[in-house]
N, C-alpha and C positions, 0 to 999 in steps of 0.2 A: 720695197722693203718687206721683210717677213719678221713677225715677232713670234718666236717660239715661246709658248707659255703654258702654264696650267691655270686656267681662268679663275679658279677659286682661290688661288694664292694671293696674298697681299702685294707681293713685289711686282708681279705682272700688272696688277690693278694700278699700282703707282704709275707705271709707264702709260697705261691706257688713259688715265686721267690727265697726265701731263700732255699726251698727244691731243686730247680733246680740248684742253685749254689753249693749245697752240693752233688748233684747227688743222692738224695733220691727219689726213684721212686715207691716203693712198698706201695702206698697209694690209698685208695678208696675215691672218692669225693662224698659227699652226699649233694644235694642242699637243702637249707632251704629258703623258700620264705618269706623274711622279709617284702615285700610290702603287703603280705596277712596276716602278723602277725604270721607266723608259729613259729618264734623265741620266741614268748610270750606264746606258748602252754605249758601245764603241762609236756608233753612228752619231749619237748626240754629243759625246765628249770630243769628237772631232771638230765640232763647232764651238763647244765651250768645255775646256778641260776641267773646269771646276764642277761640272755636272749639276748646275743649278739653273733655275728659271728666274727671270726670262733671259732670252738671248735675242738680240736684234741682228738679223742677217741682211746686209746691204746687197744691192743689185750686183755688185762686183764680187760677191762672195765673202767679203769682210764680215767678221762676226764680233759683236761687242756684247759681253755679258755684264751682269750686275745692273740693277735698276737705276741707280744714280748715275753710273757711267753712261748708260743709254740716254738718260735725260740730259746729261751734259752734252752729248752729241747732238741731240735734238735741239737744244738751246743754241748750239753753234750754227746749225743750218737754218734755224728760224728764231732769231733773237727776240722778236716781239710776239706777245708780251713777255717781258723778262720775268722769269720765275726763280732765278738764282741771284737776283740783285743787280742793280744798275751802277753801283759805285762801291768802292772798297768797304765802306762801313756796312751798307746793306748786305753785301755779299758775305762779309764775316758774320754778321748776325744771323743770316739765313742758314749758313753752314753750321753755326753753333747749335741752333735749335733743331735743324734737320738731324744732326748727329745725336743730339740729346734725346730726341724722340726715338731714334733707332735703338740706342742703348737702354733707355729706361722703360720703353713700352714695347716696341716691336720685338726686340730680342727676348724680352721676358715672356711675352705671349708665346713666341715660337718655342722657347725652352720648356715652358709649362706644358704646352700641347704635345711636344715630341716625347716628353718624359712621362706623361700621365695618360695619354690616349691609347697607347699600345700599338698604334698604326705603324710605327717605325721600328718596333722591337725586333723584327726579323732581319734588320740590316745595320743596327747600331746598338751599342750598350745604352740602356736607359736607367734612370734612377728616380724612383718615386719621391724620395726626399728632396732631390734637386728640383723636381717639378713643383713641389710644394713651396720651396724657397722662392722659385721664380714667380709663383703666384703672389707671394707676399711682396716681392719687388715690383710686380706689376701694379699692385694697389698703390705703392709708394710713387710709381711713375705717373699714375693718374692724378695723385695729389699734387705732384710737381706741375703738371700741365694746368690743373685748376688754379694754382697760385699764379702761374704765368699769365693765364688768360683773365685774371682779375685786373691785370695791369695794361693789357693791350688787346686790340680787336682780333688780331690774327697771331699766329705763333711767333713770328719774327718781327712784328710791328704792325703798321697800319695797312699793309697790303698783303693779299693772298700770295703765297709762294710755295715752292716745292716742300718747305717744312710743313705746311698745312696739308699737302697731299700725303706726305708720309704719316702725319698724325691721324688723318682721317682713315687711311687704310689700316693703321695699327689699332686704333680704337675700335673700328668695326670688326677687325680680326679677333679682338678679345672676346667676342661672343662665343667663339669655339671653346673657350675655357670658362664660359658663363660669368664674365665680369662685365656688367652693363654700364652704360653712362646713365646715371640717375641723378635725382635732385640733391643728393648728398654732395655733389660737386657742381654747383650751379653755373660756374663760369665755363667749365668744360662742356656742360650740357648746352648752354647758350651758343657757344662756338660750334658745337657739333650740329646743331639744328641749322645754323647759317651755312656752313660749308656743305652739308648734305643736300641743301636745296640748290646748289649750283648745278647747272646742266651736266657738267663734266663728271659729277659724282656717280652718275649711272653708266659711265663708260665701261 
């Protein structure tokens, strides 16, 4: 297998952590320079028409894009340890919080970064006002996670799951817009220290 990625981006990191948790090691990593627009080239879009990273390329040439879709495939070929849930209730809860983190944290970091950093201004319309609104929504997303983690050890319950992987990558990615995890959100801070200490976090 090959994972086409931009290593600094949060979504490829989600897949790498997922692979590490599963013990999947036989993977070749291929860098795609998104800052240079390599992901928008015809060659890359032949593998992933959406033009985003990561893309998992299987040995038979099949390509799967989108980080959660890739993780779903990996869960299918190596079910244990289960990171998407082992029964309908846990699966629903994990999906709920995975999506909640995506919308309330990861998306808000991405929108604030894309609209305030200027890095993507040469290829898409940006809005400083929208970037600032996204920053406000990001703070609200952090508050949501802090409230949730006052009730439970991990994002979706008592066990580490893909929702924690998404949350870790999202929270760490927030450093690019200078929104840290601090003692104003003690539950989020506690959780962040725990999941950051897992060996897979360095993948």
